[in-house]
CHARMM-style PDB file with segment names, atoms N, HN, CA, C and O in Angstrom:
ATOM      1  N   MET     1       0.842  -1.383  -0.165  1.00  0.00      PROA
ATOM      2  CA  MET     1      -0.004   0.013   0.030  1.00  0.00      PROA
ATOM      3  C   MET     1       0.813   1.413  -0.180  1.00  0.00      PROA
ATOM      4  O   MET     1       0.513   2.338  -0.936  1.00  0.00      PROA
ATOM      5  N   PRO     2       2.149   1.287   0.875  1.00  0.00      PROA
ATOM      6  CA  PRO     2       2.667   2.477   0.542  1.00  0.00      PROA
ATOM      7  C   PRO     2       3.010   2.833  -0.563  1.00  0.00      PROA
ATOM      8  O   PRO     2       3.163   4.008  -0.898  1.00  0.00      PROA
ATOM      9  N   GLU     3       3.209   1.633  -1.425  1.00  0.00      PROA
ATOM     10  HN  GLU     3       3.084   0.679  -1.153  1.00  0.00      PROA
ATOM     11  CA  GLU     3       3.964   2.197  -2.797  1.00  0.00      PROA
ATOM     12  C   GLU     3       2.985   2.691  -3.742  1.00  0.00      PROA
ATOM     13  O   GLU     3       3.385   3.322  -4.721  1.00  0.00      PROA
ATOM     14  N   GLU     4       1.657   2.464  -3.553  1.00  0.00      PROA
ATOM     15  HN  GLU     4       1.333   1.951  -2.758  1.00  0.00      PROA
ATOM     16  CA  GLU     4       0.300   3.057  -4.171  1.00  0.00      PROA
ATOM     17  C   GLU     4       0.237   4.424  -3.816  1.00  0.00      PROA
ATOM     18  O   GLU     4      -0.186   5.322  -4.545  1.00  0.00      PROA
ATOM     19  N   THR     5       0.801   4.579  -2.341  1.00  0.00      PROA
ATOM     20  HN  THR     5       1.144   3.850  -1.750  1.00  0.00      PROA
ATOM     21  CA  THR     5       0.593   6.097  -1.880  1.00  0.00      PROA
ATOM     22  C   THR     5       1.446   6.889  -2.689  1.00  0.00      PROA
ATOM     23  O   THR     5       1.055   7.873  -3.316  1.00  0.00      PROA
ATOM     24  N   GLY     6       2.807   6.392  -2.675  1.00  0.00      PROA
ATOM     25  HN  GLY     6       3.124   5.592  -2.166  1.00  0.00      PROA
ATOM     26  CA  GLY     6       3.865   7.060  -3.483  1.00  0.00      PROA
ATOM     27  C   GLY     6       3.537   7.252  -4.897  1.00  0.00      PROA
ATOM     28  O   GLY     6       3.918   8.267  -5.482  1.00  0.00      PROA
ATOM     29  N   LEU     7       3.008   6.546  -5.350  1.00  0.00      PROA
ATOM     30  HN  LEU     7       2.699   5.722  -4.875  1.00  0.00      PROA
ATOM     31  CA  LEU     7       2.390   6.430  -6.784  1.00  0.00      PROA
ATOM     32  C   LEU     7       1.494   7.580  -7.176  1.00  0.00      PROA
ATOM     33  O   LEU     7       1.589   8.304  -8.167  1.00  0.00      PROA
ATOM     34  N   TYR     8       0.452   7.609  -6.035  1.00  0.00      PROA
ATOM     35  HN  TYR     8       0.374   7.021  -5.229  1.00  0.00      PROA
ATOM     36  CA  TYR     8      -0.554   8.694  -6.055  1.00  0.00      PROA
ATOM     37  C   TYR     8       0.104   9.851  -5.963  1.00  0.00      PROA
ATOM     38  O   TYR     8      -0.188  10.636  -6.865  1.00  0.00      PROA
ATOM     39  N   ASP     9       1.228  10.398  -4.858  1.00  0.00      PROA
ATOM     40  HN  ASP     9       1.465   9.760  -4.126  1.00  0.00      PROA
ATOM     41  CA  ASP     9       1.718  11.398  -4.835  1.00  0.00      PROA
ATOM     42  C   ASP     9       2.620  11.807  -6.058  1.00  0.00      PROA
ATOM     43  O   ASP     9       2.879  12.981  -6.324  1.00  0.00      PROA
ATOM     44  N   ARG    10       3.048  10.781  -6.738  1.00  0.00      PROA
ATOM     45  HN  ARG    10       2.838   9.828  -6.522  1.00  0.00      PROA
ATOM     46  CA  ARG    10       3.848  11.311  -8.102  1.00  0.00      PROA
ATOM     47  C   ARG    10       2.919  11.418  -9.261  1.00  0.00      PROA
ATOM     48  O   ARG    10       3.410  11.740 -10.343  1.00  0.00      PROA
ATOM     49  N   LEU    11       1.641  11.188  -9.176  1.00  0.00      PROA
ATOM     50  HN  LEU    11       1.242  10.926  -8.298  1.00  0.00      PROA
ATOM     51  CA  LEU    11       0.547  11.541 -10.165  1.00  0.00      PROA
ATOM     52  C   LEU    11       0.160  12.484  -9.802  1.00  0.00      PROA
ATOM     53  O   LEU    11       0.060  13.407 -10.612  1.00  0.00      PROA
ATOM     54  N   MET    12      -0.188  12.660  -8.575  1.00  0.00      PROA
ATOM     55  HN  MET    12      -0.107  11.911  -7.918  1.00  0.00      PROA
ATOM     56  CA  MET    12      -0.384  14.240  -8.267  1.00  0.00      PROA
ATOM     57  C   MET    12       0.364  15.078  -8.720  1.00  0.00      PROA
ATOM     58  O   MET    12      -0.149  16.008  -9.342  1.00  0.00      PROA
ATOM     59  N   GLU    13       1.695  15.033  -8.572  1.00  0.00      PROA
ATOM     60  HN  GLU    13       2.112  14.278  -8.066  1.00  0.00      PROA
ATOM     61  CA  GLU    13       2.580  16.363  -8.862  1.00  0.00      PROA
ATOM     62  C   GLU    13       2.673  16.534 -10.237  1.00  0.00      PROA
ATOM     63  O   GLU    13       2.479  17.627 -10.768  1.00  0.00      PROA
ATOM     64  N   GLU    14       3.078  15.104 -11.102  1.00  0.00      PROA
ATOM     65  HN  GLU    14       3.237  14.216 -10.671  1.00  0.00      PROA
ATOM     66  CA  GLU    14       3.055  15.091 -12.708  1.00  0.00      PROA
ATOM     67  C   GLU    14       1.664  15.788 -13.219  1.00  0.00      PROA
ATOM     68  O   GLU    14       1.694  16.530 -14.201  1.00  0.00      PROA
ATOM     69  N   GLN    15       0.602  15.557 -12.608  1.00  0.00      PROA
ATOM     70  HN  GLN    15       0.579  14.954 -11.810  1.00  0.00      PROA
ATOM     71  CA  GLN    15      -0.580  15.949 -13.196  1.00  0.00      PROA
ATOM     72  C   GLN    15      -0.919  17.533 -12.813  1.00  0.00      PROA
ATOM     73  O   GLN    15      -1.884  18.066 -13.362  1.00  0.00      PROA
ATOM     74  N   GLU    16      -0.214  18.178 -11.986  1.00  0.00      PROA
ATOM     75  HN  GLU    16       0.570  17.746 -11.540  1.00  0.00      PROA
ATOM     76  CA  GLU    16      -0.155  19.305 -11.288  1.00  0.00      PROA
ATOM     77  C   GLU    16      -1.513  19.469 -10.581  1.00  0.00      PROA
ATOM     78  O   GLU    16      -2.185  20.500 -10.570  1.00  0.00      PROA
ATOM     79  N   GLY    17      -1.793  18.380 -10.032  1.00  0.00      PROA
ATOM     80  HN  GLY    17      -1.246  17.543 -10.041  1.00  0.00      PROA
ATOM     81  CA  GLY    17      -2.942  18.265  -9.364  1.00  0.00      PROA
ATOM     82  C   GLY    17      -4.546  18.512  -9.614  1.00  0.00      PROA
ATOM     83  O   GLY    17      -5.434  18.892  -8.851  1.00  0.00      PROA
ATOM     84  N   CYS    18      -4.549  18.083 -11.206  1.00  0.00      PROA
ATOM     85  HN  CYS    18      -3.827  17.774 -11.826  1.00  0.00      PROA
ATOM     86  CA  CYS    18      -5.570  18.310 -12.295  1.00  0.00      PROA
ATOM     87  C   CYS    18      -5.990  16.870 -12.793  1.00  0.00      PROA
ATOM     88  O   CYS    18      -5.234  15.908 -12.656  1.00  0.00      PROA
ATOM     89  N   CYS    19      -7.222  16.775 -13.369  1.00  0.00      PROA
ATOM     90  HN  CYS    19      -7.836  17.557 -13.480  1.00  0.00      PROA
ATOM     91  CA  CYS    19      -7.829  15.481 -13.940  1.00  0.00      PROA
ATOM     92  C   CYS    19      -6.755  15.510 -15.224  1.00  0.00      PROA
ATOM     93  O   CYS    19      -6.266  16.459 -15.837  1.00  0.00      PROA
ATOM     94  N   ALA    20      -6.597  14.047 -15.366  1.00  0.00      PROA
ATOM     95  HN  ALA    20      -6.995  13.277 -14.867  1.00  0.00      PROA
ATOM     96  CA  ALA    20      -5.382  13.713 -16.586  1.00  0.00      PROA
ATOM     97  C   ALA    20      -6.273  14.204 -17.991  1.00  0.00      PROA
ATOM     98  O   ALA    20      -5.727  14.546 -19.040  1.00  0.00      PROA
ATOM     99  N   ILE    21      -7.589  14.164 -17.794  1.00  0.00      PROA
ATOM    100  HN  ILE    21      -8.032  13.886 -16.941  1.00  0.00      PROA
ATOM    101  CA  ILE    21      -8.384  14.516 -19.040  1.00  0.00      PROA
ATOM    102  C   ILE    21      -8.919  15.665 -19.183  1.00  0.00      PROA
ATOM    103  O   ILE    21      -8.758  16.211 -20.274  1.00  0.00      PROA
ATOM    104  N   CYS    22      -9.624  16.293 -18.243  1.00  0.00      PROA
ATOM    105  HN  CYS    22      -9.756  15.849 -17.356  1.00  0.00      PROA
ATOM    106  CA  CYS    22     -10.364  17.741 -18.443  1.00  0.00      PROA
ATOM    107  C   CYS    22      -9.444  18.575 -18.013  1.00  0.00      PROA
ATOM    108  O   CYS    22      -9.478  19.707 -18.496  1.00  0.00      PROA
ATOM    109  N   ARG    23      -8.471  18.282 -17.085  1.00  0.00      PROA
ATOM    110  HN  ARG    23      -8.444  17.363 -16.692  1.00  0.00      PROA
ATOM    111  CA  ARG    23      -7.580  19.338 -16.426  1.00  0.00      PROA
ATOM    112  C   ARG    23      -8.214  20.105 -15.311  1.00  0.00      PROA
ATOM    113  O   ARG    23      -7.565  20.971 -14.725  1.00  0.00      PROA
ATOM    114  N   ARG    24      -9.645  19.786 -14.939  1.00  0.00      PROA
ATOM    115  HN  ARG    24     -10.172  19.082 -15.415  1.00  0.00      PROA
ATOM    116  CA  ARG    24      -9.897  20.582 -13.957  1.00  0.00      PROA
ATOM    117  C   ARG    24      -9.446  20.274 -12.434  1.00  0.00      PROA
ATOM    118  O   ARG    24      -9.358  19.093 -12.096  1.00  0.00      PROA
ATOM    119  N   ASP    25      -9.207  21.131 -11.659  1.00  0.00      PROA
ATOM    120  HN  ASP    25      -9.279  22.090 -11.933  1.00  0.00      PROA
ATOM    121  CA  ASP    25      -8.704  20.761 -10.226  1.00  0.00      PROA
ATOM    122  C   ASP    25      -9.666  20.258  -9.244  1.00  0.00      PROA
ATOM    123  O   ASP    25      -9.509  20.622  -8.078  1.00  0.00      PROA
ATOM    124  N   LEU    26     -10.793  19.352  -9.582  1.00  0.00      PROA
ATOM    125  HN  LEU    26     -10.920  19.057 -10.529  1.00  0.00      PROA
ATOM    126  CA  LEU    26     -11.715  18.690  -8.841  1.00  0.00      PROA
ATOM    127  C   LEU    26     -10.976  17.668  -7.996  1.00  0.00      PROA
ATOM    128  O   LEU    26      -9.877  17.192  -8.283  1.00  0.00      PROA
ATOM    129  N   PRO    27     -11.803  17.344  -6.771  1.00  0.00      PROA
ATOM    130  CA  PRO    27     -11.153  16.216  -6.292  1.00  0.00      PROA
ATOM    131  C   PRO    27     -11.111  14.993  -7.296  1.00  0.00      PROA
ATOM    132  O   PRO    27     -11.979  14.668  -8.105  1.00  0.00      PROA
ATOM    133  N   LEU    28      -9.756  14.328  -7.020  1.00  0.00      PROA
ATOM    134  HN  LEU    28      -9.050  14.591  -6.363  1.00  0.00      PROA
ATOM    135  CA  LEU    28      -9.304  13.465  -8.037  1.00  0.00      PROA
ATOM    136  C   LEU    28      -9.274  12.076  -7.631  1.00  0.00      PROA
ATOM    137  O   LEU    28      -8.782  11.913  -6.514  1.00  0.00      PROA
ATOM    138  N   LYS    29      -9.715  10.891  -8.307  1.00  0.00      PROA
ATOM    139  HN  LYS    29     -10.114  11.024  -9.214  1.00  0.00      PROA
ATOM    140  CA  LYS    29      -9.883   9.515  -8.137  1.00  0.00      PROA
ATOM    141  C   LYS    29      -8.723   8.963  -8.920  1.00  0.00      PROA
ATOM    142  O   LYS    29      -8.193   9.417  -9.934  1.00  0.00      PROA
ATOM    143  N   VAL    30      -8.418   7.771  -8.150  1.00  0.00      PROA
ATOM    144  HN  VAL    30      -8.849   7.403  -7.326  1.00  0.00      PROA
ATOM    145  CA  VAL    30      -7.511   6.817  -8.852  1.00  0.00      PROA
ATOM    146  C   VAL    30      -8.227   6.149 -10.079  1.00  0.00      PROA
ATOM    147  O   VAL    30      -9.318   5.589  -9.980  1.00  0.00      PROA
ATOM    148  N   ASP    31      -7.490   6.263 -11.281  1.00  0.00      PROA
ATOM    149  HN  ASP    31      -6.603   6.718 -11.361  1.00  0.00      PROA
ATOM    150  CA  ASP    31      -8.122   5.283 -12.523  1.00  0.00      PROA
ATOM    151  C   ASP    31      -7.243   4.246 -12.417  1.00  0.00      PROA
ATOM    152  O   ASP    31      -6.117   4.397 -11.944  1.00  0.00      PROA
ATOM    153  N   HSD    32      -7.735   3.029 -12.885  1.00  0.00      PROA
ATOM    154  HN  HSD    32      -8.650   2.906 -13.269  1.00  0.00      PROA
ATOM    155  CA  HSD    32      -6.788   1.846 -12.919  1.00  0.00      PROA
ATOM    156  C   HSD    32      -7.454   0.942 -13.948  1.00  0.00      PROA
ATOM    157  O   HSD    32      -8.616   1.002 -14.351  1.00  0.00      PROA
ATOM    158  N   ASN    33      -6.540   0.138 -14.275  1.00  0.00      PROA
ATOM    159  HN  ASN    33      -5.597   0.090 -13.947  1.00  0.00      PROA
ATOM    160  CA  ASN    33      -6.923  -0.638 -15.703  1.00  0.00      PROA
ATOM    161  C   ASN    33      -7.635  -1.736 -15.200  1.00  0.00      PROA
ATOM    162  O   ASN    33      -6.980  -2.498 -14.489  1.00  0.00      PROA
ATOM    163  N   HSD    34      -9.088  -2.067 -15.440  1.00  0.00      PROA
ATOM    164  HN  HSD    34      -9.620  -1.448 -16.017  1.00  0.00      PROA
ATOM    165  CA  HSD    34      -9.914  -3.099 -14.970  1.00  0.00      PROA
ATOM    166  C   HSD    34      -9.377  -4.718 -15.131  1.00  0.00      PROA
ATOM    167  O   HSD    34      -9.737  -5.682 -14.454  1.00  0.00      PROA
ATOM    168  N   THR    35      -8.441  -4.688 -16.202  1.00  0.00      PROA
ATOM    169  HN  THR    35      -8.149  -3.906 -16.751  1.00  0.00      PROA
ATOM    170  CA  THR    35      -7.861  -6.238 -16.501  1.00  0.00      PROA
ATOM    171  C   THR    35      -6.726  -6.288 -15.256  1.00  0.00      PROA
ATOM    172  O   THR    35      -6.711  -7.057 -14.294  1.00  0.00      PROA
ATOM    173  N   THR    36      -5.874  -5.313 -15.563  1.00  0.00      PROA
ATOM    174  HN  THR    36      -5.886  -4.689 -16.344  1.00  0.00      PROA
ATOM    175  CA  THR    36      -4.433  -5.601 -14.918  1.00  0.00      PROA
ATOM    176  C   THR    36      -4.443  -5.336 -13.581  1.00  0.00      PROA
ATOM    177  O   THR    36      -3.667  -5.949 -12.849  1.00  0.00      PROA
ATOM    178  N   HSD    37      -5.524  -4.168 -12.955  1.00  0.00      PROA
ATOM    179  HN  HSD    37      -6.155  -3.670 -13.550  1.00  0.00      PROA
ATOM    180  CA  HSD    37      -5.563  -3.428 -11.906  1.00  0.00      PROA
ATOM    181  C   HSD    37      -4.562  -2.454 -11.713  1.00  0.00      PROA
ATOM    182  O   HSD    37      -4.548  -1.957 -10.586  1.00  0.00      PROA
ATOM    183  N   LYS    38      -3.817  -2.099 -12.425  1.00  0.00      PROA
ATOM    184  HN  LYS    38      -3.829  -2.502 -13.340  1.00  0.00      PROA
ATOM    185  CA  LYS    38      -2.446  -1.008 -12.126  1.00  0.00      PROA
ATOM    186  C   LYS    38      -3.349   0.321 -12.394  1.00  0.00      PROA
ATOM    187  O   LYS    38      -4.352   0.474 -13.091  1.00  0.00      PROA
ATOM    188  N   MET    39      -2.644   1.183 -11.611  1.00  0.00      PROA
ATOM    189  HN  MET    39      -1.830   1.059 -11.045  1.00  0.00      PROA
ATOM    190  CA  MET    39      -2.959   2.547 -11.650  1.00  0.00      PROA
ATOM    191  C   MET    39      -2.653   3.059 -12.887  1.00  0.00      PROA
ATOM    192  O   MET    39      -1.600   2.680 -13.398  1.00  0.00      PROA
ATOM    193  N   ARG    40      -3.616   4.137 -13.703  1.00  0.00      PROA
ATOM    194  HN  ARG    40      -4.472   4.445 -13.287  1.00  0.00      PROA
ATOM    195  CA  ARG    40      -3.210   4.424 -14.828  1.00  0.00      PROA
ATOM    196  C   ARG    40      -2.999   5.946 -14.542  1.00  0.00      PROA
ATOM    197  O   ARG    40      -2.030   6.497 -15.064  1.00  0.00      PROA
ATOM    198  N   GLY    41      -3.931   6.722 -13.670  1.00  0.00      PROA
ATOM    199  HN  GLY    41      -4.718   6.274 -13.246  1.00  0.00      PROA
ATOM    200  CA  GLY    41      -3.884   8.090 -13.636  1.00  0.00      PROA
ATOM    201  C   GLY    41      -4.752   8.677 -12.562  1.00  0.00      PROA
ATOM    202  O   GLY    41      -5.471   7.851 -12.000  1.00  0.00      PROA
ATOM    203  N   LEU    42      -4.844   9.871 -12.167  1.00  0.00      PROA
ATOM    204  HN  LEU    42      -4.260  10.542 -12.624  1.00  0.00      PROA
ATOM    205  CA  LEU    42      -5.790  10.538 -11.511  1.00  0.00      PROA
ATOM    206  C   LEU    42      -6.968  11.307 -12.577  1.00  0.00      PROA
ATOM    207  O   LEU    42      -6.752  12.004 -13.569  1.00  0.00      PROA
ATOM    208  N   LEU    43      -8.233  10.904 -11.979  1.00  0.00      PROA
ATOM    209  HN  LEU    43      -8.409  10.338 -11.173  1.00  0.00      PROA
ATOM    210  CA  LEU    43      -9.289  11.624 -12.793  1.00  0.00      PROA
ATOM    211  C   LEU    43     -10.447  12.244 -12.067  1.00  0.00      PROA
ATOM    212  O   LEU    43     -10.760  11.723 -10.996  1.00  0.00      PROA
ATOM    213  N   CYS    44     -10.994  13.078 -12.408  1.00  0.00      PROA
ATOM    214  HN  CYS    44     -10.739  13.501 -13.277  1.00  0.00      PROA
ATOM    215  CA  CYS    44     -12.392  13.544 -11.494  1.00  0.00      PROA
ATOM    216  C   CYS    44     -13.417  12.628 -12.063  1.00  0.00      PROA
ATOM    217  O   CYS    44     -13.418  12.021 -13.134  1.00  0.00      PROA
ATOM    218  N   ASN    45     -14.424  12.672 -10.952  1.00  0.00      PROA
ATOM    219  HN  ASN    45     -14.424  13.165 -10.082  1.00  0.00      PROA
ATOM    220  CA  ASN    45     -15.461  11.691 -11.112  1.00  0.00      PROA
ATOM    221  C   ASN    45     -15.947  11.562 -12.481  1.00  0.00      PROA
ATOM    222  O   ASN    45     -16.141  10.462 -12.999  1.00  0.00      PROA
ATOM    223  N   ASN    46     -16.188  12.906 -13.196  1.00  0.00      PROA
ATOM    224  HN  ASN    46     -16.030  13.799 -12.775  1.00  0.00      PROA
ATOM    225  CA  ASN    46     -16.938  12.807 -14.537  1.00  0.00      PROA
ATOM    226  C   ASN    46     -16.382  12.057 -15.443  1.00  0.00      PROA
ATOM    227  O   ASN    46     -17.025  11.269 -16.136  1.00  0.00      PROA
ATOM    228  N   CYS    47     -14.886  12.265 -15.539  1.00  0.00      PROA
ATOM    229  HN  CYS    47     -14.364  12.906 -14.976  1.00  0.00      PROA
ATOM    230  CA  CYS    47     -14.100  12.054 -16.449  1.00  0.00      PROA
ATOM    231  C   CYS    47     -13.906  10.082 -16.370  1.00  0.00      PROA
ATOM    232  O   CYS    47     -13.956   9.250 -17.275  1.00  0.00      PROA
ATOM    233  N   ASN    48     -13.693   9.934 -14.938  1.00  0.00      PROA
ATOM    234  HN  ASN    48     -13.652  10.610 -14.203  1.00  0.00      PROA
ATOM    235  CA  ASN    48     -13.716   8.439 -14.657  1.00  0.00      PROA
ATOM    236  C   ASN    48     -15.085   7.646 -14.892  1.00  0.00      PROA
ATOM    237  O   ASN    48     -15.155   6.510 -15.361  1.00  0.00      PROA
ATOM    238  N   VAL    49     -15.978   8.303 -14.554  1.00  0.00      PROA
ATOM    239  HN  VAL    49     -15.922   9.226 -14.173  1.00  0.00      PROA
ATOM    240  CA  VAL    49     -17.276   7.479 -14.929  1.00  0.00      PROA
ATOM    241  C   VAL    49     -17.725   7.713 -16.553  1.00  0.00      PROA
ATOM    242  O   VAL    49     -18.302   6.766 -17.088  1.00  0.00      PROA
ATOM    243  N   GLY    50     -17.537   8.663 -17.175  1.00  0.00      PROA
ATOM    244  HN  GLY    50     -17.068   9.432 -16.741  1.00  0.00      PROA
ATOM    245  CA  GLY    50     -17.387   8.762 -18.741  1.00  0.00      PROA
ATOM    246  C   GLY    50     -16.747   7.648 -19.217  1.00  0.00      PROA
ATOM    247  O   GLY    50     -17.418   6.830 -19.846  1.00  0.00      PROA
ATOM    248  N   ILE    51     -15.301   7.415 -18.995  1.00  0.00      PROA
ATOM    249  HN  ILE    51     -14.756   8.079 -18.484  1.00  0.00      PROA
ATOM    250  CA  ILE    51     -14.822   6.366 -19.669  1.00  0.00      PROA
ATOM    251  C   ILE    51     -15.231   4.920 -19.331  1.00  0.00      PROA
ATOM    252  O   ILE    51     -15.324   4.018 -20.163  1.00  0.00      PROA
ATOM    253  N   GLY    52     -15.476   4.803 -17.952  1.00  0.00      PROA
ATOM    254  HN  GLY    52     -15.400   5.536 -17.276  1.00  0.00      PROA
ATOM    255  CA  GLY    52     -16.128   3.697 -17.257  1.00  0.00      PROA
ATOM    256  C   GLY    52     -17.178   3.037 -18.115  1.00  0.00      PROA
ATOM    257  O   GLY    52     -17.049   1.951 -18.681  1.00  0.00      PROA
ATOM    258  N   LEU    53     -18.422   3.970 -18.145  1.00  0.00      PROA
ATOM    259  HN  LEU    53     -18.526   4.852 -17.686  1.00  0.00      PROA
ATOM    260  CA  LEU    53     -19.487   3.743 -18.775  1.00  0.00      PROA
ATOM    261  C   LEU    53     -19.388   3.285 -20.255  1.00  0.00      PROA
ATOM    262  O   LEU    53     -20.333   2.665 -20.742  1.00  0.00      PROA
ATOM    263  N   LEU    54     -18.385   3.540 -20.922  1.00  0.00      PROA
ATOM    264  HN  LEU    54     -17.617   4.044 -20.526  1.00  0.00      PROA
ATOM    265  CA  LEU    54     -17.772   3.332 -22.308  1.00  0.00      PROA
ATOM    266  C   LEU    54     -16.892   1.967 -22.297  1.00  0.00      PROA
ATOM    267  O   LEU    54     -16.305   1.492 -23.269  1.00  0.00      PROA
ATOM    268  N   GLY    55     -16.935   1.404 -20.880  1.00  0.00      PROA
ATOM    269  HN  GLY    55     -17.412   1.789 -20.090  1.00  0.00      PROA
ATOM    270  CA  GLY    55     -16.119   0.066 -20.817  1.00  0.00      PROA
ATOM    271  C   GLY    55     -14.659   0.149 -21.183  1.00  0.00      PROA
ATOM    272  O   GLY    55     -14.188  -0.869 -21.690  1.00  0.00      PROA
ATOM    273  N   ASP    56     -13.784   1.283 -20.999  1.00  0.00      PROA
ATOM    274  HN  ASP    56     -14.166   2.111 -20.588  1.00  0.00      PROA
ATOM    275  CA  ASP    56     -12.814   1.695 -21.177  1.00  0.00      PROA
ATOM    276  C   ASP    56     -12.436   1.128 -22.636  1.00  0.00      PROA
ATOM    277  O   ASP    56     -11.289   0.770 -22.902  1.00  0.00      PROA
ATOM    278  N   ASN    57     -13.610   1.071 -23.657  1.00  0.00      PROA
ATOM    279  HN  ASN    57     -14.542   1.362 -23.441  1.00  0.00      PROA
ATOM    280  CA  ASN    57     -13.338   0.722 -24.935  1.00  0.00      PROA
ATOM    281  C   ASN    57     -12.954   1.706 -26.073  1.00  0.00      PROA
ATOM    282  O   ASN    57     -13.830   2.350 -26.650  1.00  0.00      PROA
ATOM    283  N   LEU    58     -11.622   1.821 -26.397  1.00  0.00      PROA
ATOM    284  HN  LEU    58     -10.910   1.298 -25.929  1.00  0.00      PROA
ATOM    285  CA  LEU    58     -10.996   2.433 -27.414  1.00  0.00      PROA
ATOM    286  C   LEU    58     -11.974   2.796 -28.675  1.00  0.00      PROA
ATOM    287  O   LEU    58     -12.154   3.909 -29.169  1.00  0.00      PROA
ATOM    288  N   VAL    59     -12.493   1.679 -29.016  1.00  0.00      PROA
ATOM    289  HN  VAL    59     -12.347   0.775 -28.615  1.00  0.00      PROA
ATOM    290  CA  VAL    59     -13.185   1.885 -30.411  1.00  0.00      PROA
ATOM    291  C   VAL    59     -14.467   2.757 -29.811  1.00  0.00      PROA
ATOM    292  O   VAL    59     -14.572   3.845 -30.377  1.00  0.00      PROA
ATOM    293  N   LEU    60     -15.381   2.528 -28.868  1.00  0.00      PROA
ATOM    294  HN  LEU    60     -15.295   1.645 -28.408  1.00  0.00      PROA
ATOM    295  CA  LEU    60     -16.405   3.339 -28.414  1.00  0.00      PROA
ATOM    296  C   LEU    60     -15.962   5.039 -28.120  1.00  0.00      PROA
ATOM    297  O   LEU    60     -16.452   6.105 -28.492  1.00  0.00      PROA
ATOM    298  N   LEU    61     -15.074   4.761 -27.472  1.00  0.00      PROA
ATOM    299  HN  LEU    61     -14.676   3.895 -27.169  1.00  0.00      PROA
ATOM    300  CA  LEU    61     -14.363   6.332 -27.201  1.00  0.00      PROA
ATOM    301  C   LEU    61     -14.186   7.178 -28.430  1.00  0.00      PROA
ATOM    302  O   LEU    61     -14.502   8.368 -28.437  1.00  0.00      PROA
ATOM    303  N   ARG    62     -13.559   6.408 -29.717  1.00  0.00      PROA
ATOM    304  HN  ARG    62     -13.303   5.442 -29.712  1.00  0.00      PROA
ATOM    305  CA  ARG    62     -13.048   6.963 -30.860  1.00  0.00      PROA
ATOM    306  C   ARG    62     -14.429   7.670 -31.451  1.00  0.00      PROA
ATOM    307  O   ARG    62     -14.472   8.832 -31.855  1.00  0.00      PROA
ATOM    308  N   ARG    63     -15.485   6.801 -31.425  1.00  0.00      PROA
ATOM    309  HN  ARG    63     -15.450   5.858 -31.096  1.00  0.00      PROA
ATOM    310  CA  ARG    63     -16.661   6.872 -32.164  1.00  0.00      PROA
ATOM    311  C   ARG    63     -17.433   8.100 -31.518  1.00  0.00      PROA
ATOM    312  O   ARG    63     -17.890   8.958 -32.272  1.00  0.00      PROA
ATOM    313  N   ALA    64     -17.591   8.207 -30.162  1.00  0.00      PROA
ATOM    314  HN  ALA    64     -17.221   7.510 -29.549  1.00  0.00      PROA
ATOM    315  CA  ALA    64     -17.941   9.276 -29.265  1.00  0.00      PROA
ATOM    316  C   ALA    64     -17.123  10.683 -30.084  1.00  0.00      PROA
ATOM    317  O   ALA    64     -17.651  11.600 -30.713  1.00  0.00      PROA
ATOM    318  N   VAL    65     -15.793  10.454 -29.819  1.00  0.00      PROA
ATOM    319  HN  VAL    65     -15.364   9.709 -29.308  1.00  0.00      PROA
ATOM    320  CA  VAL    65     -15.398  11.463 -30.435  1.00  0.00      PROA
ATOM    321  C   VAL    65     -15.568  12.138 -31.822  1.00  0.00      PROA
ATOM    322  O   VAL    65     -15.658  13.352 -31.999  1.00  0.00      PROA
ATOM    323  N   ARG    66     -15.601  11.140 -32.820  1.00  0.00      PROA
ATOM    324  HN  ARG    66     -15.528  10.153 -32.676  1.00  0.00      PROA
ATOM    325  CA  ARG    66     -16.123  11.341 -34.000  1.00  0.00      PROA
ATOM    326  C   ARG    66     -17.784  12.003 -34.108  1.00  0.00      PROA
ATOM    327  O   ARG    66     -18.129  12.750 -35.024  1.00  0.00      PROA
ATOM    328  N   TYR    67     -18.603  11.602 -33.097  1.00  0.00      PROA
ATOM    329  HN  TYR    67     -18.322  10.995 -32.353  1.00  0.00      PROA
ATOM    330  CA  TYR    67     -19.780  11.937 -33.177  1.00  0.00      PROA
ATOM    331  C   TYR    67     -19.672  13.416 -32.708  1.00  0.00      PROA
ATOM    332  O   TYR    67     -20.204  14.298 -33.382  1.00  0.00      PROA
ATOM    333  N   LEU    68     -19.142  13.642 -31.817  1.00  0.00      PROA
ATOM    334  HN  LEU    68     -18.710  12.926 -31.269  1.00  0.00      PROA
ATOM    335  CA  LEU    68     -19.033  15.150 -31.084  1.00  0.00      PROA
ATOM    336  C   LEU    68     -18.590  15.870 -32.017  1.00  0.00      PROA
ATOM    337  O   LEU    68     -19.055  17.010 -32.046  1.00  0.00      PROA
ATOM    338  N   LYS    69     -17.621  15.520 -33.036  1.00  0.00      PROA
ATOM    339  HN  LYS    69     -17.243  14.595 -33.013  1.00  0.00      PROA
ATOM    340  CA  LYS    69     -17.029  16.469 -33.983  1.00  0.00      PROA
ATOM    341  C   LYS    69     -18.059  16.483 -35.109  1.00  0.00      PROA
ATOM    342  O   LYS    69     -18.191  17.597 -35.616  1.00  0.00      PROA
ATOM    343  N   GLU    70     -18.669  15.708 -35.520  1.00  0.00      PROA
ATOM    344  HN  GLU    70     -18.562  14.803 -35.108  1.00  0.00      PROA
ATOM    345  CA  GLU    70     -19.602  15.765 -36.596  1.00  0.00      PROA
ATOM    346  C   GLU    70     -20.696  16.429 -36.171  1.00  0.00      PROA
ATOM    347  O   GLU    70     -21.359  16.855 -37.117  1.00  0.00      PROA
ATOM    348  N   TYR    71     -21.259  16.748 -34.808  1.00  0.00      PROA
ATOM    349  HN  TYR    71     -20.721  16.402 -34.040  1.00  0.00      PROA
ATOM    350  CA  TYR    71     -22.084  17.830 -34.549  1.00  0.00      PROA
ATOM    351  C   TYR    71     -21.686  19.024 -33.703  1.00  0.00      PROA
ATOM    352  O   TYR    71     -22.318  19.599 -32.817  1.00  0.00      PROA
ATOM    353  N   GLU    72     -20.238  19.299 -34.301  1.00  0.00      PROA
ATOM    354  HN  GLU    72     -19.725  18.832 -35.022  1.00  0.00      PROA
ATOM    355  CA  GLU    72     -19.983  20.676 -33.481  1.00  0.00      PROA
ATOM    356  C   GLU    72     -20.110  21.690 -34.258  1.00  0.00      PROA
ATOM    357  O   GLU    72     -19.868  21.624 -35.463  1.00  0.00      PROA
ATOM    358  N   GLU    73     -20.608  23.028 -33.500  1.00  0.00      PROA
ATOM    359  HN  GLU    73     -20.804  23.082 -32.521  1.00  0.00      PROA
ATOM    360  CA  GLU    73     -21.000  23.936 -33.866  1.00  0.00      PROA
ATOM    361  C   GLU    73     -20.036  25.274 -33.956  1.00  0.00      PROA
ATOM    362  OT1 GLU    73     -20.490  26.336 -34.383  1.00  0.00      PROA
TER     363      GLU     73
END
């Protein structure tokens, strides 16, 4: 567990206390790979839930980006 604490602190410093995706400085949660259980980074709740609801699936995430771009105003 101390190893994870050190990693959390290092990620906080590397990410400048901001979410790795949206860069807001909201309370951050540890994001992890659901297969390997390795920590990936720190995310705010919205970003963590967003990628989680898409199953961490890169194909779906890319489709979501294309969709948003298509209807961007």
